[in-house]
C-alpha positions, 0 to 999 in steps of 0.5 A: 916047215911044216908039211901040208896035209897030203892031197888024199888024206881024209884028215883035211875033211875032218880037220875043217869039220872041227874048225867049222864046228868050233867057229859056228859055236864060238863064245868068249870062253872058247877063245882060249882053246884056238890053239887046239886048232891052230899050229903055234906059228900060224898066221892070221890075216883079215882087213884089219889084222895081220899076226902070227902065232896062237896068242896073237890070234886069240887076241883078235878074237878076244877083241871081237867079244869085247867090242861086239854084242853076240858075235857068230859065225854061220858057215854057208859053204866049204871046199876042201882040196888037199891041205887047203880049205875055202869057207863062205860065211856070214858073221852076224853081230850087234854094235855095242856103242850105236844102233844096239841090238840091230843084227848086222851081217858081214858075208866073207870067205876064209882060205885055210891051209892045214898042216900034217896034223890037221892044224891051221897054219894059214887063216886068211879072211876076205870080206869087203870092210867098206861095203860090209862094215863101213857103210853101216856106220853112222857118219862114215857109212853116209861117206862111203855110200856117197863115195860109192855113188860117185865111183859108180856114176 
């Protein structure tokens, strides 16, 4: 098991700065470099994926570029404490299959855990798939909005 960064180690801040710069400038060509930031056995989880290992994490981000137009992340906040980090972000993109060209925004957060080398060992994304994504889809969105109204009444 990899040891986490010690709480007073400046490496965590430097590593988080590298991760933020990487994701804010991420392009399809950069997906191959994810191993520069993630430990070999890193785990990644979001509302749609739960994978382990750099190749599997690369596949998640490669799929993002295959299915969305101009996906990009804008980090809006960060808290670093010891070997852990919490980032808030906006994910901007356009759908390729419908509503072409209309920029969509998903707001979310990521929990990162770093090892002694400053590599990410855990990346867990938190965002509301129903509100942030499903409600924006043509048919599913109408159903999700109706369900939300019914639940709130």
